[in-house]
All heavy atoms as an XYZ file, in Angstrom:
974
protein
N      21.367     31.179    -58.741
C      21.055     30.152    -59.732
C      22.535     29.765    -60.333
O      23.318     30.753    -60.439
C      20.273     30.818    -60.930
C      20.084     29.944    -62.118
S      19.275     30.546    -63.468
C      17.553     30.477    -62.948
N      22.679     28.573    -60.596
C      23.830     28.083    -61.239
C      23.988     28.759    -62.542
O      23.131     28.723    -63.384
C      23.781     26.529    -61.339
C      25.042     25.991    -61.998
O      26.056     26.708    -62.087
O      25.006     24.872    -62.420
N      25.209     29.361    -62.870
C      25.369     30.156    -64.141
C      25.440     29.325    -65.316
O      25.049     29.709    -66.364
C      26.713     31.025    -64.074
O      27.763     30.019    -63.866
N      25.697     27.974    -65.195
C      25.628     27.162    -66.407
C      24.127     26.825    -66.751
O      23.925     26.406    -67.911
C      26.309     25.795    -66.003
O      25.679     25.024    -65.164
N      23.240     27.155    -65.957
C      21.815     26.843    -66.295
C      21.093     27.981    -66.815
O      19.937     27.930    -67.300
C      21.032     26.385    -65.016
C      21.681     25.073    -64.322
S      21.625     23.791    -65.491
C      19.864     23.471    -65.620
N      21.717     29.155    -66.831
C      21.137     30.419    -67.326
C      21.065     30.298    -68.954
O      21.924     29.787    -69.522
C      21.890     31.669    -66.893
C      21.671     32.026    -65.445
C      22.321     33.385    -65.213
C      22.111     33.813    -63.815
N      22.827     35.022    -63.463
N      20.000     30.916    -69.539
C      19.948     30.957    -70.884
C      20.798     32.168    -71.274
O      20.675     33.189    -70.849
C      18.434     31.288    -71.349
C      17.551     30.072    -71.025
C      18.482     31.527    -72.829
C      16.196     30.221    -71.301
N      21.659     31.961    -72.179
C      22.642     32.921    -72.706
C      22.863     32.725    -74.209
O      22.959     31.648    -74.716
C      23.952     32.810    -72.054
O      24.908     33.636    -72.674
N      22.794     33.885    -74.856
C      23.003     33.808    -76.363
C      24.405     33.548    -76.632
O      24.790     33.264    -77.794
C      22.428     35.056    -77.023
C      20.992     35.109    -76.944
C      20.362     36.005    -75.968
C      20.070     34.326    -77.657
C      19.038     35.986    -75.866
C      18.752     34.367    -77.503
C      18.202     35.185    -76.644
N      25.333     33.647    -75.712
C      26.787     33.317    -75.961
C      27.053     31.959    -75.671
O      28.050     31.337    -76.031
C      27.639     34.238    -74.996
C      27.471     35.716    -75.295
O      27.337     36.031    -76.394
N      27.583     36.522    -74.337
N      26.176     31.137    -74.996
C      26.345     29.775    -74.743
C      26.136     28.925    -75.970
O      25.153     29.168    -76.690
C      25.448     29.403    -73.498
C      25.745     28.020    -72.975
C      25.020     27.732    -71.750
N      23.513     27.516    -71.956
C      23.019     26.387    -72.440
N      23.775     25.361    -72.812
N      21.842     26.224    -72.608
N      26.837     27.817    -76.050
C      26.724     26.911    -77.229
C      25.662     25.870    -76.735
O      25.496     25.603    -75.581
C      27.967     26.350    -77.559
S      29.219     27.488    -78.161
N      25.004     25.301    -77.820
C      23.967     24.289    -77.591
C      24.803     22.975    -77.220
O      25.794     22.625    -77.631
C      23.256     24.017    -78.913
C      22.537     25.311    -79.275
C      22.365     22.823    -78.856
C      21.955     25.150    -80.672
N      24.179     22.318    -76.176
C      24.759     21.068    -75.600
C      23.767     19.926    -75.623
O      22.526     20.234    -75.867
C      25.110     21.271    -74.168
C      26.147     22.355    -73.905
C      26.585     22.502    -72.488
N      25.430     22.954    -71.715
C      25.417     23.653    -70.488
N      26.598     23.899    -69.919
N      24.486     23.999    -69.884
N      24.190     18.751    -75.578
C      23.425     17.567    -75.619
C      22.456     17.650    -74.378
O      22.911     17.953    -73.285
C      24.137     16.346    -75.557
C      23.404     15.051    -75.682
O      22.344     15.090    -76.488
O      23.723     14.035    -75.081
N      21.197     17.429    -74.627
C      20.089     17.595    -73.568
C      19.408     18.889    -73.411
O      18.451     19.106    -72.695
N      19.900     19.967    -74.148
C      19.370     21.232    -74.186
C      17.986     21.254    -74.788
O      17.743     20.534    -75.757
C      20.165     22.386    -74.797
C      21.410     22.784    -73.981
O      21.302     22.529    -72.781
O      22.171     23.457    -74.524
N      17.006     22.096    -74.263
C      15.789     22.352    -75.055
C      16.062     23.639    -75.818
O      16.406     24.614    -75.456
C      14.638     22.684    -74.042
C      13.326     22.939    -74.643
C      12.754     21.762    -75.298
C      12.384     23.541    -73.551
N      15.712     23.420    -77.193
C      15.975     24.606    -78.145
C      14.702     24.716    -78.916
O      13.719     23.843    -79.000
C      17.117     24.373    -79.090
C      16.894     23.091    -80.007
C      18.500     24.255    -78.340
C      17.859     22.982    -81.106
N      14.494     25.971    -79.508
C      13.368     26.220    -80.435
C      13.948     26.174    -81.945
O      14.942     26.889    -82.208
C      12.810     27.683    -80.122
C      12.381     27.746    -78.709
C      11.688     27.890    -81.119
C      11.318     26.898    -78.166
N      13.339     25.290    -82.617
C      13.801     25.192    -84.061
C      12.854     25.958    -84.888
O      11.595     25.506    -84.899
C      13.847     23.736    -84.557
C      14.206     23.592    -86.022
C      14.836     22.849    -83.698
N      13.453     27.006    -85.701
C      12.538     27.855    -86.362
C      12.618     27.266    -87.810
O      13.659     27.535    -88.499
C      12.933     29.282    -86.351
C      12.153     30.183    -87.156
O      11.197     29.861    -87.763
N      12.353     31.565    -86.943
N      11.575     26.578    -88.254
C      11.632     25.895    -89.583
C      11.166     26.937    -90.712
O      11.776     26.770    -91.816
C      10.697     24.656    -89.573
C      11.028     23.702    -88.530
C      10.124     22.466    -88.508
O       8.961     22.740    -88.661
O      10.605     21.407    -88.327
N      10.219     27.677    -90.523
C       9.726     28.630    -91.450
C       9.304     29.866    -90.757
O       9.285     29.996    -89.417
C       8.562     28.100    -92.306
C       8.879     26.914    -93.071
C       7.750     26.534    -94.107
N       6.473     26.900    -93.511
C       5.348     26.202    -93.897
N       5.418     25.213    -94.642
N       4.103     26.664    -93.402
N       8.882     30.973    -91.429
C       8.453     32.087    -90.806
C       7.149     31.910    -89.948
O       6.937     32.714    -89.056
C       8.125     33.240    -91.888
C       6.892     32.985    -92.730
N       6.899     32.000    -93.742
C       5.639     33.472    -92.547
C       5.710     32.001    -94.206
N       4.874     32.891    -93.614
N       6.398     30.888    -90.156
C       5.225     30.500    -89.390
C       5.242     29.205    -88.724
O       4.293     28.798    -88.169
C       4.122     30.565    -90.267
C       4.079     29.636    -91.410
O       5.234     29.020    -91.726
O       3.128     29.353    -92.106
N       6.455     28.583    -88.691
C       6.580     27.204    -87.984
C       7.728     27.076    -87.160
O       8.932     27.301    -87.645
C       6.594     26.103    -89.025
O       5.514     26.298    -89.981
C       6.518     24.707    -88.410
N       7.489     26.922    -85.854
C       8.551     26.617    -84.845
C       8.182     25.477    -84.035
O       6.933     25.184    -83.838
C       8.721     27.877    -83.874
C       9.385     29.078    -84.639
S       9.799     30.368    -83.530
C       8.218     31.095    -83.211
N       9.116     24.769    -83.498
C       8.808     23.692    -82.529
C      10.026     23.606    -81.451
O      11.152     23.925    -81.760
C       8.690     22.316    -83.356
C       9.899     21.855    -84.067
C       9.675     20.507    -84.570
C       8.677     20.522    -85.612
N       8.500     19.287    -86.430
N       9.691     23.104    -80.321
C      10.582     22.840    -79.270
C      11.014     21.545    -79.428
O      10.399     20.541    -79.658
C       9.917     23.032    -77.870
N      12.415     21.466    -79.292
C      13.154     20.104    -79.531
C      14.232     19.925    -78.523
O      14.951     20.889    -78.157
C      13.843     20.045    -80.932
C      14.588     18.857    -81.015
C      12.890     20.257    -82.088
N      14.218     18.840    -77.821
C      15.327     18.463    -76.964
C      16.450     17.727    -77.632
O      16.185     16.822    -78.400
C      14.859     17.453    -75.849
C      15.817     17.216    -74.731
C      15.232     16.442    -73.602
C      16.398     16.284    -72.535
N      15.842     15.653    -71.445
N      17.586     18.501    -77.612
C      18.744     17.885    -78.342
C      19.369     16.614    -77.716
O      19.517     16.454    -76.557
C      19.897     18.988    -78.373
C      21.115     18.506    -79.037
C      19.427     20.274    -78.960
N      19.414     15.616    -78.621
C      19.900     14.310    -78.231
C      20.864     13.917    -79.427
O      20.450     13.689    -80.619
C      18.821     13.371    -78.137
S      19.471     11.687    -77.413
N      22.157     13.718    -79.127
C      23.248     13.598    -80.201
C      22.811     12.407    -81.210
O      23.249     12.541    -82.322
C      24.565     13.401    -79.561
C      25.077     14.624    -78.977
C      26.528     14.554    -78.792
O      27.250     14.247    -79.736
O      27.090     14.768    -77.666
N      22.044     11.433    -80.824
C      21.993     10.272    -81.762
C      20.509     10.433    -82.444
O      20.039      9.517    -83.028
C      21.995      8.922    -80.990
C      21.100      8.868    -79.756
O      20.450      9.934    -79.472
N      21.039      7.695    -79.227
N      19.814     11.561    -82.274
C      18.500     11.776    -83.011
C      18.587     12.583    -84.142
O      19.650     13.296    -84.395
C      17.461     12.329    -82.020
C      17.046     11.338    -80.704
C      16.006     12.164    -79.923
C      16.519     10.034    -81.317
N      17.532     12.552    -84.999
C      17.504     13.456    -86.133
C      16.218     14.251    -86.132
O      15.203     13.754    -85.503
C      17.693     12.648    -87.485
C      16.527     11.540    -87.684
C      18.970     12.009    -87.631
C      16.531     11.079    -89.016
N      16.170     15.339    -86.799
C      14.830     16.035    -87.132
C      14.585     15.960    -88.548
O      15.606     16.306    -89.386
C      14.966     17.480    -86.564
C      13.780     18.299    -87.049
C      12.529     17.981    -86.266
C      14.135     19.843    -86.834
N      13.447     15.518    -88.959
C      13.156     15.388    -90.384
C      11.929     16.224    -90.713
O      10.869     16.192    -89.994
C      12.835     13.924    -90.734
C      12.705     13.682    -92.287
C      12.743     12.260    -92.574
O      13.001     11.417    -91.812
N      12.247     11.935    -93.853
N      11.959     17.034    -91.689
C      10.888     17.957    -92.116
C      10.882     18.110    -93.550
O      11.586     17.485    -94.323
C      10.907     19.306    -91.260
C      12.225     20.130    -91.698
O      12.788     19.977    -92.605
N      12.388     21.104    -90.965
N      10.126     19.052    -94.062
C       9.944     19.203    -95.531
C      11.186     19.776    -96.252
O      11.306     19.573    -97.447
C       8.761     20.250    -95.725
C       9.108     21.653    -95.319
N       9.053     22.007    -93.891
C       9.342     22.725    -95.962
C       9.307     23.239    -93.861
N       9.582     23.710    -95.053
N      12.200     20.260    -95.573
C      13.462     20.693    -96.173
C      14.617     19.791    -96.053
O      15.660     19.961    -96.483
C      13.798     22.172    -95.754
C      12.735     23.177    -96.114
C      14.024     22.120    -94.196
N      14.401     18.591    -95.416
C      15.369     17.622    -95.229
C      15.535     17.003    -93.859
O      14.695     17.164    -93.021
N      16.800     16.423    -93.632
C      17.097     15.776    -92.433
C      18.208     16.430    -91.750
O      19.259     16.859    -92.351
C      17.606     14.219    -92.773
C      18.076     13.608    -91.524
C      16.520     13.454    -93.367
N      18.127     16.730    -90.483
C      19.033     17.435    -89.570
C      19.428     16.649    -88.413
O      18.659     16.074    -87.668
C      18.350     18.769    -88.951
C      17.806     19.725    -89.971
C      16.540     19.622    -90.524
C      18.647     20.727    -90.447
C      16.140     20.512    -91.356
C      18.211     21.595    -91.448
C      16.974     21.473    -91.911
N      20.767     16.312    -88.413
C      21.222     15.544    -87.246
C      21.513     16.492    -86.022
O      22.080     17.478    -86.141
C      22.690     14.908    -87.641
C      22.565     13.980    -88.820
C      23.913     13.395    -89.047
C      23.841     12.371    -90.279
N      25.296     12.058    -90.580
N      20.965     15.979    -84.863
C      21.215     16.696    -83.679
C      22.723     16.889    -83.234
O      23.049     17.852    -82.731
C      20.466     16.092    -82.507
C      19.009     16.167    -82.538
N      18.238     16.116    -81.409
C      18.043     16.187    -83.562
C      16.927     16.279    -81.720
N      16.830     16.270    -83.068
N      23.458     15.916    -83.678
C      24.906     15.952    -83.393
C      25.610     17.092    -84.088
O      26.610     17.692    -83.576
C      25.532     14.637    -83.778
O      25.445     14.386    -85.185
N      24.957     17.597    -85.296
C      25.473     18.785    -85.858
C      25.244     20.082    -85.138
O      25.886     21.005    -85.387
C      24.949     18.865    -87.344
C      25.452     17.665    -88.274
O      26.447     17.138    -87.853
O      24.842     17.561    -89.199
N      24.243     20.080    -84.263
C      23.822     21.301    -83.571
C      24.647     21.428    -82.347
O      24.894     22.527    -81.839
C      22.272     21.000    -83.058
C      21.368     20.931    -84.221
C      21.522     21.080    -85.573
C      19.938     20.671    -84.120
N      20.391     20.785    -86.222
C      19.425     20.523    -85.292
C      19.212     20.296    -82.937
C      18.078     20.239    -85.573
C      17.825     19.971    -83.101
C      17.274     19.978    -84.423
N      25.195     20.404    -81.712
C      25.968     20.459    -80.578
C      27.284     21.292    -80.811
O      27.858     21.057    -81.669
C      26.362     19.097    -80.028
C      27.225     19.245    -78.745
C      25.034     18.277    -79.605
N      27.476     22.206    -79.973
C      28.568     23.075    -80.074
C      28.317     24.399    -80.808
O      29.197     25.335    -80.779
N      27.192     24.496    -81.456
C      26.846     25.735    -82.149
C      26.283     26.783    -81.250
O      25.503     26.283    -80.273
C      25.897     25.499    -83.294
C      26.421     24.722    -84.497
C      25.623     24.727    -85.640
C      26.264     24.085    -86.742
N      25.681     24.466    -88.095
N      26.405     28.068    -81.405
C      25.749     28.979    -80.516
C      24.248     29.180    -80.837
O      23.888     28.925    -81.976
C      26.488     30.314    -80.752
C      27.137     30.044    -82.097
C      27.388     28.765    -82.240
N      23.535     29.593    -79.778
C      22.055     29.899    -80.057
C      21.973     30.910    -81.117
O      22.731     31.811    -81.109
C      21.363     30.236    -78.821
C      21.118     29.119    -77.792
C      21.790     28.862    -76.707
C      20.139     28.195    -78.226
C      21.603     27.851    -75.825
C      19.756     27.120    -77.280
C      20.499     26.947    -76.252
N      20.969     30.793    -82.005
C      20.928     31.714    -83.113
C      21.548     31.357    -84.418
O      21.379     31.913    -85.481
N      22.180     30.187    -84.367
C      22.805     29.623    -85.566
C      21.823     29.082    -86.614
O      20.655     28.708    -86.266
C      23.786     28.441    -85.148
O      24.806     28.937    -84.365
N      22.333     29.122    -87.825
C      21.615     28.481    -88.941
C      22.315     27.181    -89.238
O      23.545     27.089    -89.083
C      21.589     29.416    -90.083
C      20.666     28.917    -91.238
C      22.967     29.771    -90.675
C      20.314     29.918    -92.291
N      21.520     26.056    -89.485
C      22.093     24.748    -89.795
C      21.473     24.275    -91.070
O      20.244     24.539    -91.272
C      21.957     23.887    -88.652
O      22.636     22.664    -88.954
C      20.565     23.535    -88.294
N      22.176     23.659    -91.880
C      21.684     23.082    -93.086
C      21.318     21.649    -93.139
O      22.092     20.933    -92.510
C      22.632     23.444    -94.273
C      22.739     24.918    -94.513
C      23.747     25.689    -93.853
C      21.885     25.629    -95.385
C      23.867     27.027    -94.016
C      21.935     27.028    -95.466
C      23.010     27.734    -94.860
N      20.324     21.209    -93.878
C      20.000     19.762    -94.002
C      20.756     19.132    -95.086
O      21.588     19.714    -95.816
C      18.529     19.711    -94.327
O      18.252     20.071    -95.670
N      20.563     17.904    -95.342
C      21.281     17.120    -96.283
C      20.752     17.503    -97.740
O      21.419     17.345    -98.741
C      20.866     15.624    -96.200
C      19.396     15.310    -96.245
O      18.567     16.087    -95.961
N      19.057     14.105    -96.699
N      19.580     18.219    -97.835
C      19.054     18.725    -99.143
C      19.295     20.202    -99.307
O      18.887     20.798   -100.362
C      17.548     18.539    -99.214
C      17.148     17.008    -99.186
C      15.590     17.022    -99.313
C      15.134     15.622    -99.335
N      13.652     15.560    -99.369
N      20.031     20.806    -98.435
C      20.320     22.272    -98.569
C      19.313     23.223    -97.918
O      19.519     24.365    -97.888
N      18.268     22.717    -97.383
C      17.280     23.482    -96.689
C      17.910     23.852    -95.293
O      19.019     23.404    -94.935
N      17.329     24.830    -94.521
C      18.008     25.305    -93.293
C      16.899     25.528    -92.281
O      15.659     25.776    -92.575
C      18.710     26.603    -93.610
C      18.049     27.720    -94.099
C      17.450     28.682    -93.127
C      17.768     28.015    -95.371
C      16.765     29.753    -93.603
C      17.013     29.018    -95.861
C      16.552     29.894    -94.949
N      17.377     25.555    -91.086
C      16.564     25.977    -89.872
C      17.404     26.827    -88.988
O      18.666     26.821    -89.048
C      15.953     24.849    -89.056
C      15.060     24.064    -89.942
C      17.094     23.977    -88.483
N      16.843     27.607    -88.134
C      17.442     28.474    -87.087
C      17.378     27.775    -85.852
O      16.213     27.313    -85.474
C      16.903     29.884    -86.988
C      17.138     30.707    -88.307
C      16.232     30.879    -89.151
C      18.442     31.384    -88.461
C      16.341     31.631    -90.324
C      18.669     32.076    -89.552
C      17.634     32.170    -90.605
O      17.818     32.981    -91.612
N      18.444     27.755    -84.992
C      18.423     27.157    -83.670
C      18.393     28.188    -82.594
O      19.352     28.980    -82.530
C      19.679     26.233    -83.514
C      19.988     25.260    -84.648
C      21.244     24.642    -84.455
C      18.833     24.245    -84.744
N      17.262     28.360    -81.946
C      17.048     29.479    -81.046
C      17.010     29.097    -79.609
O      16.532     28.001    -79.288
C      15.769     30.217    -81.460
C      15.605     30.703    -82.947
C      14.238     31.250    -83.141
C      16.713     31.597    -83.283
N      17.322     30.047    -78.742
C      17.205     29.876    -77.229
C      15.688     29.871    -76.911
O      14.982     30.730    -77.476
C      17.906     30.838    -76.471
N      15.197     29.111    -75.892
C      13.767     29.187    -75.576
C      13.439     30.360    -74.694
O      13.218     30.222    -73.568
C      13.564     27.817    -74.721
C      15.031     27.591    -74.233
C      15.987     28.189    -75.152
N      13.332     31.534    -75.375
C      12.891     32.724    -74.618
C      11.423     32.643    -74.380
O      10.727     31.882    -75.052
C      13.301     33.988    -75.528
N      10.889     33.420    -73.325
C       9.549     33.305    -72.990
C       8.602     33.529    -74.081
O       7.621     32.781    -74.201
C       9.397     34.381    -71.888
C      10.761     34.600    -71.357
C      11.668     34.329    -72.437
N       8.819     34.467    -75.025
C       7.819     34.769    -76.075
C       7.810     33.665    -77.060
O       6.802     33.290    -77.553
C       8.072     36.100    -76.689
C       9.415     36.330    -77.212
C      10.457     36.874    -76.359
O      10.200     36.922    -75.072
O      11.590     37.130    -76.787
N       8.996     33.038    -77.342
C       8.984     31.894    -78.292
C       8.377     30.714    -77.550
O       7.733     29.974    -78.343
C      10.484     31.590    -78.554
C      11.233     32.592    -79.436
C      12.675     32.145    -79.721
C      10.580     32.868    -80.717
N       8.555     30.473    -76.342
C       8.062     29.381    -75.615
C       6.557     29.364    -75.731
O       5.756     28.384    -75.984
C       8.511     29.235    -74.220
C       8.037     28.117    -73.444
C       7.159     28.090    -72.505
C       8.375     26.739    -73.624
N       6.913     26.782    -71.983
C       7.745     25.970    -72.705
C       9.293     26.126    -74.600
C       7.781     24.602    -72.684
C       9.337     24.745    -74.548
C       8.654     23.933    -73.555
N       5.906     30.612    -75.540
C       4.432     30.785    -75.598
C       3.994     30.465    -77.052
O       2.983     29.799    -77.195
C       4.129     32.214    -75.248
O       4.557     32.561    -74.017
C       2.605     32.484    -75.415
N       4.838     30.693    -78.086
C       4.359     30.416    -79.455
C       4.381     28.964    -79.752
O       3.610     28.490    -80.606
C       5.227     31.217    -80.528
C       4.999     32.768    -80.433
C       6.023     33.353    -81.311
C       3.666     33.126    -80.847
N       5.261     28.242    -79.195
C       5.493     26.798    -79.541
C       4.656     25.890    -78.739
O       4.581     24.672    -79.032
C       6.971     26.320    -79.479
C       7.746     27.131    -80.543
C       7.550     26.362    -78.190
N       4.045     26.416    -77.626
C       3.174     25.638    -76.718
C       1.895     25.091    -77.492
O       1.446     25.771    -78.405
C       2.670     26.331    -75.519
C       3.737     26.636    -74.465
C       3.037     27.603    -73.504
C       4.208     25.396    -73.795
N       1.661     23.791    -77.167
C       0.257     23.339    -77.618
C      -0.825     24.258    -77.146
O      -0.934     24.524    -75.902
C       0.075     21.896    -77.195
O      -1.104     21.406    -77.583
N      -1.744     24.659    -78.006
C      -2.742     25.505    -77.602
C      -4.099     24.852    -77.500
O      -5.070     25.134    -78.218
C      -2.916     26.749    -78.630
C      -1.700     27.668    -78.560
N      -1.592     28.762    -79.258
C      -0.491     27.429    -77.940
C      -0.447     29.340    -79.119
N       0.223     28.553    -78.378
N      -4.161     23.880    -76.667
C      -5.506     23.070    -76.457
C      -6.393     23.871    -75.595
O      -7.634     23.667    -75.673
C      -5.116     21.772    -75.821
C      -4.535     20.774    -76.826
C      -4.266     19.475    -76.205
N      -2.842     19.492    -75.837
C      -2.379     18.813    -74.768
N      -3.072     18.183    -74.002
N      -1.144     19.118    -74.475
N      -5.798     24.698    -74.717
C      -6.648     25.547    -73.898
C      -6.298     27.087    -74.187
O      -5.228     27.325    -74.710
C      -6.540     25.235    -72.416
O      -5.176     25.490    -72.076
C      -6.987     23.849    -72.122
N      -6.998     27.989    -73.647
C      -6.636     29.414    -73.723
C      -5.449     29.627    -72.887
O      -5.367     29.306    -71.727
C      -7.828     30.278    -73.312
C      -7.603     31.772    -73.560
C      -8.777     32.655    -73.201
O      -9.859     32.085    -73.011
N      -8.618     33.781    -73.190
N      -4.436     30.316    -73.462
C      -3.245     30.692    -72.659
C      -3.098     32.135    -72.781
O      -3.679     32.963    -73.603
C      -2.017     29.997    -73.255
C      -1.624     30.482    -74.629
C      -2.112     28.482    -73.281
C      -0.195     30.082    -75.225
N      -2.316     32.707    -71.808
C      -1.910     34.139    -71.869
C      -0.758     34.394    -72.780
O       0.171     33.644    -72.747
C      -1.581     34.642    -70.429
C      -2.579     34.525    -69.394
C      -2.043     34.882    -67.981
C      -3.790     35.403    -69.719
N      -0.920     35.420    -73.587
C       0.119     35.902    -74.450
C       0.924     37.046    -73.867
O       0.586     37.489    -72.771
C      -0.475     36.282    -75.853
C      -0.930     35.027    -76.679
C      -2.292     34.612    -76.549
C      -0.006     34.326    -77.405
C      -2.606     33.514    -77.212
C      -0.376     33.174    -78.067
C      -1.784     32.831    -78.013
O      -2.199     31.754    -78.733
N       2.034     37.328    -74.465
C       2.936     38.346    -73.873
C       2.304     39.658    -73.365
O       2.472     40.094    -72.259
C       4.087     38.695    -74.797
C       4.891     37.327    -75.202
C       4.992     39.742    -74.319
C       5.590     36.819    -74.002
N       1.430     40.344    -74.201
C       0.783     41.478    -73.808
C      -0.172     41.148    -72.607
O      -0.162     42.071    -71.718
C      -0.130     41.920    -74.960
N      -0.760     40.114    -72.474
C      -1.658     39.767    -71.340
C      -0.738     39.567    -70.017
O      -1.043     40.078    -69.032
C      -2.508     38.522    -71.609
C      -3.314     38.708    -72.684
O      -3.950     39.780    -72.950
O      -3.395     37.709    -73.575
N       0.358     38.912    -70.198
C       1.188     38.526    -69.147
C       1.788     39.923    -68.587
O       1.989     39.966    -67.431
C       2.334     37.632    -69.523
C       1.779     36.312    -69.932
C       3.404     37.463    -68.583
C       2.634     35.312    -70.573
N       2.245     40.744    -69.511
C       2.791     42.088    -69.022
C       1.791     42.809    -68.241
O       2.060     43.355    -67.145
C       3.220     42.896    -70.198
C       4.458     42.237    -70.870
C       3.574     44.278    -69.763
C       4.962     42.786    -72.253
N       0.451     42.793    -68.645
C      -0.549     43.466    -67.925
C      -0.746     42.874    -66.606
O      -0.865     43.748    -65.482
C      -1.894     43.472    -68.663
C      -3.071     43.980    -67.974
C      -3.228     45.297    -67.891
C      -3.955     43.115    -67.305
C      -4.344     45.957    -67.151
C      -5.025     43.752    -66.663
C      -5.121     45.108    -66.509
N      -0.723     41.554    -66.414
C      -0.968     40.876    -65.124
C       0.228     41.158    -64.181
O       0.022     41.483    -63.053
C      -1.045     39.370    -65.387
C      -1.008     38.594    -64.020
C      -2.380     39.021    -66.046
N       1.382     41.138    -64.742
C       2.664     41.496    -63.914
C       2.642     42.866    -63.412
O       2.831     43.083    -62.272
C       3.968     41.151    -64.693
C       4.049     39.663    -64.825
C       5.136     41.730    -64.059
C       5.191     39.302    -65.903
N       2.205     43.747    -64.242
C       2.101     45.228    -63.862
C       0.997     45.415    -62.863
O       1.145     46.151    -61.889
C       1.924     46.179    -65.125
C       3.152     46.290    -65.904
S       2.896     47.202    -67.374
C       2.277     48.745    -66.826
N      -0.139     44.893    -63.068
C      -1.266     44.993    -62.238
C      -1.013     44.420    -60.773
O      -1.398     44.982    -59.745
C      -2.519     44.294    -62.754
C      -3.755     44.467    -62.029
C      -4.509     45.695    -62.170
C      -4.306     43.543    -61.188
C      -5.628     45.964    -61.408
C      -5.479     43.710    -60.522
C      -6.149     44.915    -60.670
O      -7.279     45.093    -59.932
N      -0.280     43.248    -60.778
C       0.117     42.709    -59.467
C       1.341     43.375    -58.803
O       1.758     43.037    -57.684
C       0.344     41.226    -59.657
C      -0.870     40.356    -59.977
C      -0.382     38.907    -60.288
C      -1.903     40.373    -58.844
N       1.903     44.350    -59.495
C       3.092     45.112    -59.074
C       4.247     44.188    -58.668
O       4.963     44.223    -57.727
C       2.763     45.969    -57.892
C       1.871     47.037    -58.113
C       1.406     47.880    -57.051
O       2.039     47.649    -55.916
O       0.440     48.737    -57.132
N       4.475     43.199    -59.644
C       5.577     42.167    -59.453
C       6.865     42.813    -59.887
O       6.847     43.379    -61.039
C       5.296     40.900    -60.224
C       6.566     39.996    -60.218
C       4.036     40.169    -59.807
N       7.808     42.726    -59.060
C       9.133     43.362    -59.326
C      10.227     42.370    -58.962
O       9.931     41.431    -58.318
C       9.344     44.742    -58.623
C       8.417     45.755    -58.977
C       9.284     44.546    -57.075
N      11.438     42.662    -59.444
C      12.504     41.670    -59.155
C      12.628     41.458    -57.539
O      12.562     42.508    -56.942
C      13.808     42.284    -59.709
C      13.196     43.111    -60.847
C      11.866     43.650    -60.397
N      12.661     40.247    -57.137
C      12.846     40.027    -55.718
C      11.463     39.533    -55.084
O      11.448     38.990    -53.990
N      10.402     39.672    -55.906
C       9.099     39.296    -55.383
C       8.921     37.784    -55.406
O       9.488     37.122    -56.277
C       7.898     39.864    -56.221
S       7.620     41.620    -55.893
N       8.239     37.229    -54.455
C       7.939     35.761    -54.453
C       6.639     35.615    -55.106
O       5.623     36.240    -54.727
C       7.897     35.320    -53.030
C       7.568     33.759    -52.973
C       8.683     32.983    -53.573
C       7.457     33.441    -51.421
N       6.627     34.743    -56.181
C       5.321     34.580    -56.971
C       4.990     33.149    -56.876
O       5.813     32.280    -57.184
C       5.521     35.058    -58.453
C       4.213     34.789    -59.159
C       5.818     36.508    -58.546
N       3.665     32.810    -56.474
C       3.270     31.390    -56.525
C       2.219     31.290    -57.505
O       1.157     32.017    -57.396
C       2.737     31.057    -55.150
C       2.091     29.799    -55.017
C       3.096     28.656    -55.117
C       1.350     29.556    -53.540
N       2.372     30.440    -58.482
C       1.402     30.185    -59.492
C       1.015     28.730    -59.330
O       1.784     27.900    -59.156
C       2.086     30.364    -60.832
C       1.112     30.175    -62.058
C       1.890     30.238    -63.348
O       2.928     30.227    -63.482
O       0.956     30.256    -64.345
N      -0.318     28.484    -59.433
C      -0.793     27.214    -59.262
C      -1.827     27.012    -60.370
O      -2.361     27.802    -60.991
C      -1.405     27.022    -57.825
O      -2.644     27.759    -57.765
N      -2.177     25.575    -60.517
C      -3.152     25.207    -61.613
C      -2.583     24.303    -62.545
O      -1.368     23.991    -62.486
N      -3.360     23.868    -63.421
C      -2.937     22.984    -64.466
C      -2.878     23.702    -65.916
O      -3.781     23.628    -66.721
C      -3.872     21.828    -64.654
O      -5.182     22.288    -64.903
C      -3.808     20.930    -63.413
N      -1.940     24.695    -65.932
C      -1.852     25.498    -67.156
C      -0.668     25.109    -68.002
O       0.069     24.173    -67.783
C      -1.619     26.993    -66.718
O      -0.400     27.106    -66.093
N      -0.430     25.915    -68.975
C       0.609     25.628    -70.029
C       1.889     26.002    -69.526
O       2.973     25.546    -70.046
C       0.365     26.427    -71.296
O       0.303     27.833    -71.055
N       1.996     26.929    -68.502
C       3.205     27.432    -68.059
C       3.865     28.679    -68.658
O       4.838     29.129    -68.320
N       2.967     29.197    -69.635
C       3.461     30.373    -70.358
C       3.654     31.537    -69.471
O       4.635     32.188    -69.466
C       2.434     30.645    -71.446
O       2.733     31.807    -72.078
N       2.707     31.746    -68.422
C       2.699     32.871    -67.598
C       3.978     32.695    -66.575
O       4.814     33.589    -66.478
C       1.513     33.104    -66.801
C       1.489     34.226    -65.940
O       1.970     35.343    -66.327
N       1.007     34.127    -64.723
N       4.096     31.528    -66.022
C       5.187     31.221    -65.051
C       6.561     31.384    -65.780
O       7.422     31.878    -65.145
N       6.733     31.018    -67.015
C       7.883     31.027    -67.648
C       8.354     32.505    -67.834
O       9.533     32.922    -67.604
C       7.812     30.429    -68.927
O       7.475     29.013    -68.952
C       9.141     30.472    -69.756
N       7.437     33.460    -68.138
C       7.728     34.866    -68.278
C       8.126     35.413    -66.975
O       9.043     36.336    -66.855
C       6.549     35.571    -68.952
S       6.349     35.090    -70.691
N       7.405     35.113    -65.861
C       7.735     35.696    -64.651
C       9.087     35.195    -64.100
O       9.943     35.973    -63.573
C       6.564     35.294    -63.567
C       7.047     35.774    -62.182
C       5.338     35.999    -63.950
N       9.343     33.977    -64.332
C      10.594     33.295    -63.908
C      11.828     33.915    -64.528
O      12.858     34.214    -63.953
C      10.581     31.750    -64.073
C      11.936     31.076    -63.781
C      12.244     30.913    -62.419
C      12.736     30.611    -64.757
C      13.436     30.418    -62.033
C      13.877     30.024    -64.382
C      14.257     29.889    -63.057
O      15.475     29.276    -62.759
N      11.685     34.062    -65.824
C      12.825     34.612    -66.685
C      12.852     36.121    -66.647
O      13.662     36.799    -66.743
C      12.753     34.080    -68.053
C      12.957     32.619    -68.231
C      12.859     32.225    -69.556
C      14.301     32.039    -67.690
């Protein structure tokens, strides 16, 4: 895998990255960073251009003084921000499935279906 494509907490946010924006203790959303866009929520306006160059895990402030955390899309966070229109597997379930199938590093795993991608994301990362 190309090292520039790996998720790293030392890597800075770049234009085009998918990030998890933690708005409150109970509200997160996936956002694709685009330098000319903004995110507007109950605590103010956030310019994507202000996010570029900041490391994952940073806090950023709005025009009104509110703040959000900019997080890397880890498997457990990705599962939480997915749209839950159908039943999905959560981390505890995914761990059980991986252990039951005896999946270890180096195994080839084929997942098929029209799912959310939660399970595949955890196996891949």
